[in-house]
DSSP file (Angstrom, degrees, kcal/mol; ACC not computed):
  #  RESIDUE AA STRUCTURE BP1 BP2  ACC     N-H-->O    O-->H-N    N-H-->O    O-->H-N    TCO  KAPPA ALPHA  PHI   PSI    X-CA   Y-CA   Z-CA
    1    1 A M              0   0    0      0, 0.0     0, 0.0     0, 0.0     0, 0.0   0.000 360.0 360.0 360.0 -36.0   77.2  135.6   97.1
    2    2 A S        +     0   0    0      2,-0.1     2,-0.3     0, 0.0     0, 0.0   0.667 360.0 103.0 -80.8 -13.8   77.4  132.0   95.8
    3    3 A E        -     0   0    0      1,-0.0     0, 0.0     2,-0.0     0, 0.0  -0.551  62.5-151.2 -72.6 130.3   80.9  132.5   94.5
    4    4 A V        -     0   0    0     -2,-0.3     2,-0.3     1,-0.0    -2,-0.1  -0.877  23.7-117.9 -99.0 128.7   83.5  130.9   96.8
    5    5 A P        -     0   0    0      0, 0.0     2,-0.8     0, 0.0    -1,-0.0  -0.493  24.9-129.6 -66.7 130.7   86.8  132.7   96.6
    6    6 A A        -     0   0    0     -2,-0.3     2,-0.4     2,-0.0     0, 0.0  -0.746  23.8-160.7 -85.7 111.2   89.6  130.4   95.3
    7    7 A Y        -     0   0    0     -2,-0.8     2,-0.4     1,-0.0     0, 0.0  -0.741  18.9-118.6 -92.1 142.9   92.5  130.5   97.6
    8    8 A E        -     0   0    0     -2,-0.4     2,-0.2     1,-0.1    -1,-0.0  -0.687  28.5-125.6 -80.0 127.7   95.9  129.3   96.4
    9    9 A R        -     0   0    0     -2,-0.4     2,-0.3     1,-0.0    -1,-0.1  -0.460  30.4-177.9 -74.9 145.4   97.2  126.5   98.3
   10   10 A F        -     0   0    0     -2,-0.2     2,-0.5     2,-0.0    -1,-0.0  -0.954  25.7-118.0-141.0 155.4  100.6  126.8   99.8
   11   11 A E        -     0   0    0     -2,-0.3     2,-0.3     4,-0.0    -2,-0.0  -0.832  29.5-168.8 -99.8 131.8  102.8  124.4  101.8
   12   12 A C     >  -     0   0    0     -2,-0.5     4,-2.5     1,-0.1     5,-0.2  -0.829  32.6-109.4-119.2 158.9  103.7  125.3  105.2
   13   13 A A  H  > S+     0   0    0     -2,-0.3     4,-2.2     1,-0.2     5,-0.2   0.880 116.0  49.3 -58.0 -44.5  106.3  123.7  107.7
   14   14 A P  H  > S+     0   0    0      0, 0.0     4,-2.2     0, 0.0    -1,-0.2   0.919 111.4  49.8 -64.7 -38.0  103.7  122.2  110.0
   15   15 A G  H  > S+     0   0    0      1,-0.2     4,-2.4     2,-0.2    -2,-0.2   0.921 111.7  48.4 -62.1 -43.9  101.8  120.6  107.1
   16   16 A L  H  X S+     0   0    0     -4,-2.5     4,-2.3     1,-0.2    -1,-0.2   0.879 111.0  50.8 -67.8 -35.2  105.0  119.2  105.7
   17   17 A R  H  X S+     0   0    0     -4,-2.2     4,-2.2    -5,-0.2    -1,-0.2   0.910 110.0  49.5 -65.2 -41.4  106.1  117.8  109.0
   18   18 A L  H  X S+     0   0    0     -4,-2.2     4,-2.9     1,-0.2    -2,-0.2   0.917 110.9  49.9 -65.0 -43.6  102.7  116.1  109.5
   19   19 A Q  H  X S+     0   0    0     -4,-2.4     4,-2.1     2,-0.2    -1,-0.2   0.914 112.0  47.6 -57.6 -46.5  102.9  114.6  106.0
   20   20 A A  H  X S+     0   0    0     -4,-2.3     4,-2.3     2,-0.2    -1,-0.2   0.840 110.8  52.0 -67.2 -32.9  106.4  113.3  106.7
   21   21 A H  H  X S+     0   0    0     -4,-2.2     4,-2.9     2,-0.2     5,-0.2   0.936 109.3  49.7 -64.4 -50.4  105.3  111.9  110.1
   22   22 A E  H  X S+     0   0    0     -4,-2.9     4,-2.0     1,-0.2    -2,-0.2   0.888 111.4  48.8 -60.5 -39.3  102.4  110.1  108.4
   23   23 A R  H  X S+     0   0    0     -4,-2.1     4,-2.3     2,-0.2    -1,-0.2   0.917 112.1  48.0 -64.5 -43.6  104.7  108.6  105.8
   24   24 A V  H  X S+     0   0    0     -4,-2.3     4,-2.6     1,-0.2    -2,-0.2   0.901 111.6  50.4 -63.6 -39.9  107.2  107.5  108.4
   25   25 A S  H  X S+     0   0    0     -4,-2.9     4,-2.3     1,-0.2    -1,-0.2   0.884 109.3  52.5 -66.2 -36.3  104.3  105.9  110.5
   26   26 A E  H  X S+     0   0    0     -4,-2.0     4,-2.3    -5,-0.2    -2,-0.2   0.924 109.4  48.6 -58.0 -49.1  103.1  104.1  107.4
   27   27 A I  H  X S+     0   0    0     -4,-2.3     4,-2.6     2,-0.2    -2,-0.2   0.920 111.6  48.8 -58.0 -46.8  106.5  102.7  106.7
   28   28 A H  H  X S+     0   0    0     -4,-2.6     4,-2.7     1,-0.2    -1,-0.2   0.913 111.4  50.5 -61.7 -42.2  106.8  101.5  110.3
   29   29 A H  H  X S+     0   0    0     -4,-2.3     4,-2.0     2,-0.2    -1,-0.2   0.871 110.5  47.8 -63.2 -41.1  103.4  100.0  110.2
   30   30 A D  H  X S+     0   0    0     -4,-2.3     4,-1.9     2,-0.2    -1,-0.2   0.884 112.9  50.6 -65.4 -40.2  104.2   98.1  106.9
   31   31 A N  H  X S+     0   0    0     -4,-2.6     4,-2.4     1,-0.2    -2,-0.2   0.909 109.6  49.3 -61.7 -45.5  107.5   96.9  108.4
   32   32 A L  H  X S+     0   0    0     -4,-2.7     4,-2.4     1,-0.2    -2,-0.2   0.877 110.5  49.8 -64.1 -38.8  105.8   95.7  111.5
   33   33 A L  H  X S+     0   0    0     -4,-2.0     4,-2.5     2,-0.2    -1,-0.2   0.901 109.9  51.3 -61.6 -42.8  103.2   93.8  109.5
   34   34 A R  H  X S+     0   0    0     -4,-1.9     4,-2.2     2,-0.2    -2,-0.2   0.928 111.0  48.5 -59.1 -48.0  105.9   92.2  107.4
   35   35 A R  H  X S+     0   0    0     -4,-2.4     4,-2.6     2,-0.2    -2,-0.2   0.911 110.3  50.9 -60.7 -45.8  107.8   91.1  110.6
   36   36 A L  H  X S+     0   0    0     -4,-2.4     4,-2.7     2,-0.2    -1,-0.2   0.913 108.5  52.3 -59.9 -42.6  104.5   89.7  112.2
   37   37 A D  H  X S+     0   0    0     -4,-2.5     4,-2.6     1,-0.2    -1,-0.2   0.944 111.8  45.5 -60.6 -45.1  103.8   87.7  109.0
   38   38 A R  H  X S+     0   0    0     -4,-2.2     4,-2.0     1,-0.2    -2,-0.2   0.872 111.9  53.2 -66.1 -34.4  107.4   86.2  109.1
   39   39 A L  H  X S+     0   0    0     -4,-2.6     4,-2.4     2,-0.2    -1,-0.2   0.898 108.1  49.9 -66.0 -39.5  107.1   85.5  112.8
   40   40 A E  H  X S+     0   0    0     -4,-2.7     4,-2.4     1,-0.2    -2,-0.2   0.930 109.2  50.8 -64.0 -43.5  103.8   83.6  112.2
   41   41 A D  H  X S+     0   0    0     -4,-2.6     4,-2.2     1,-0.2    -1,-0.2   0.914 111.3  49.0 -60.0 -36.8  105.4   81.4  109.4
   42   42 A M  H  X S+     0   0    0     -4,-2.0     4,-2.4     1,-0.2    -1,-0.2   0.884 109.9  50.9 -69.4 -33.7  108.3   80.6  111.7
   43   43 A M  H  X S+     0   0    0     -4,-2.4     4,-2.1     2,-0.2    -1,-0.2   0.870 109.2  51.8 -72.8 -32.6  105.8   79.7  114.5
   44   44 A E  H  X S+     0   0    0     -4,-2.4     4,-2.4     2,-0.2    -2,-0.2   0.961 111.5  47.1 -59.3 -50.8  103.9   77.4  112.0
   45   45 A R  H  X S+     0   0    0     -4,-2.2     4,-2.2     1,-0.2    -2,-0.2   0.911 111.6  49.1 -62.7 -42.5  107.0   75.6  111.1
   46   46 A M  H  X S+     0   0    0     -4,-2.4     4,-2.4     1,-0.2    -1,-0.2   0.886 110.1  53.3 -66.8 -34.6  108.1   75.2  114.7
   47   47 A E  H  X S+     0   0    0     -4,-2.1     4,-2.5     2,-0.2    -2,-0.2   0.912 107.5  49.7 -62.1 -42.4  104.7   73.8  115.5
   48   48 A R  H  X S+     0   0    0     -4,-2.4     4,-2.1     2,-0.2    -2,-0.2   0.874 111.2  49.4 -62.0 -37.2  104.9   71.3  112.8
   49   49 A R  H  X S+     0   0    0     -4,-2.2     4,-2.1     2,-0.2    -2,-0.2   0.891 111.0  52.3 -66.9 -37.8  108.3   70.2  114.1
   50   50 A L  H  X S+     0   0    0     -4,-2.4     4,-2.8     2,-0.2    -2,-0.2   0.941 109.5  45.6 -56.7 -50.4  106.9   70.0  117.5
   51   51 A W  H  X S+     0   0    0     -4,-2.5     4,-2.8     1,-0.2     5,-0.2   0.882 110.9  54.5 -71.6 -35.6  104.1   67.8  116.6
   52   52 A L  H  X S+     0   0    0     -4,-2.1     4,-2.0    -5,-0.2    -1,-0.2   0.916 110.2  47.9 -59.6 -41.3  106.5   65.5  114.5
   53   53 A T  H  X S+     0   0    0     -4,-2.1     4,-2.9     2,-0.2     5,-0.3   0.946 111.3  49.4 -62.8 -50.7  108.6   65.1  117.6
   54   54 A V  H  X S+     0   0    0     -4,-2.8     4,-2.2     1,-0.2     5,-0.2   0.944 112.1  47.8 -56.4 -47.1  105.6   64.3  119.7
   55   55 A Y  H  X S+     0   0    0     -4,-2.8     4,-2.7     2,-0.2    -1,-0.2   0.914 111.4  52.4 -57.3 -42.1  104.4   61.7  117.2
   56   56 A G  H  X S+     0   0    0     -4,-2.0     4,-2.4    -5,-0.2    -2,-0.2   0.923 109.8  47.5 -60.0 -47.6  108.0   60.3  117.1
   57   57 A V  H  X S+     0   0    0     -4,-2.9     4,-2.4     2,-0.2    -1,-0.2   0.894 112.1  49.3 -66.9 -37.2  108.2   59.9  120.8
   58   58 A V  H  X S+     0   0    0     -4,-2.2     4,-2.8    -5,-0.3     5,-0.2   0.917 109.6  52.6 -67.8 -42.2  104.8   58.2  121.0
   59   59 A A  H  X S+     0   0    0     -4,-2.7     4,-3.2    -5,-0.2    -2,-0.2   0.935 109.9  48.9 -55.0 -47.8  105.8   55.8  118.2
   60   60 A V  H  X S+     0   0    0     -4,-2.4     4,-2.2     1,-0.2    -2,-0.2   0.926 111.6  47.5 -64.2 -45.3  108.9   54.8  120.1
   61   61 A I  H  X S+     0   0    0     -4,-2.4     4,-1.9     2,-0.2    -1,-0.2   0.886 113.6  48.5 -64.4 -36.4  107.0   54.2  123.3
   62   62 A L  H  X S+     0   0    0     -4,-2.8     4,-2.9    -5,-0.2     5,-0.2   0.918 110.3  52.8 -64.4 -42.1  104.3   52.2  121.4
   63   63 A A  H  X S+     0   0    0     -4,-3.2     4,-2.0    -5,-0.2    -2,-0.2   0.867 110.2  46.5 -64.9 -32.4  107.1   50.2  119.8
   64   64 A Q  H  X S+     0   0    0     -4,-2.2     4,-2.4     2,-0.2    -1,-0.2   0.874 110.5  52.7 -71.9 -34.2  108.7   49.4  123.0
   65   65 A A  H  X S+     0   0    0     -4,-1.9     4,-2.0     2,-0.2    -2,-0.2   0.928 112.6  45.3 -65.9 -46.3  105.4   48.4  124.6
   66   66 A V  H  X S+     0   0    0     -4,-2.9     4,-2.0     1,-0.2    -1,-0.2   0.904 112.3  51.2 -67.1 -36.3  104.7   46.0  121.6
   67   67 A Q  H  X S+     0   0    0     -4,-2.0     4,-1.9    -5,-0.2    -2,-0.2   0.932 108.0  52.3 -66.3 -38.7  108.2   44.6  121.8
   68   68 A S  H  X S+     0   0    0     -4,-2.4     4,-1.6     1,-0.2    -1,-0.2   0.888 109.8  49.0 -61.3 -39.2  107.8   44.0  125.5
   69   69 A F  H  X S+     0   0    0     -4,-2.0     4,-2.0     1,-0.2    -1,-0.2   0.850 109.9  52.0 -72.0 -31.0  104.6   42.1  124.9
   70   70 A L  H  < S+     0   0    0     -4,-2.0    -2,-0.2     1,-0.2    -1,-0.2   0.816 107.8  52.0 -69.4 -27.8  106.3   40.1  122.1
   71   71 A V  H  < S+     0   0    0     -4,-1.9    -2,-0.2    -5,-0.1    -1,-0.2   0.885 112.0  45.9 -69.9 -41.4  109.1   39.2  124.5
   72   72 A V  H  < S+     0   0    0     -4,-1.6    -2,-0.2    -5,-0.2    -3,-0.1   0.931 105.7  64.7 -72.4 -46.9  106.6   37.9  127.3
   73   73 A T     <        0   0    0     -4,-2.0    -1,-0.0     1,-0.1     0, 0.0  -0.644 360.0 360.0 -84.5 132.8  104.5   35.8  124.9
   74   74 A P              0   0    0      0, 0.0    -1,-0.1     0, 0.0    -4,-0.1   0.491 360.0 360.0 -74.5 360.0  106.2   32.9  123.3
C-alpha cells in the first residue's frame, strides 16, 4: 500500500504549447525590461541636459543684470 506506482512521463501537445508560451512570455518580459532600462538611461541624460540649459539661462540673465548695474554705476 505504501508503494506509489511510477508512471512514465510523456510529453503532450498542450503541455508543449504551454512551455513554449511560457518561454515566449519570458523573452518578451526580458526585452521589455531591457527597453525600460534604456529608456531610463535616455531620460537621465535628457534631464542632465535640461538642467544644464536651465543653469545656462540663469547665468546669462544674472550676467546681464550685473552688466546693467555696472553700466549704471560709474
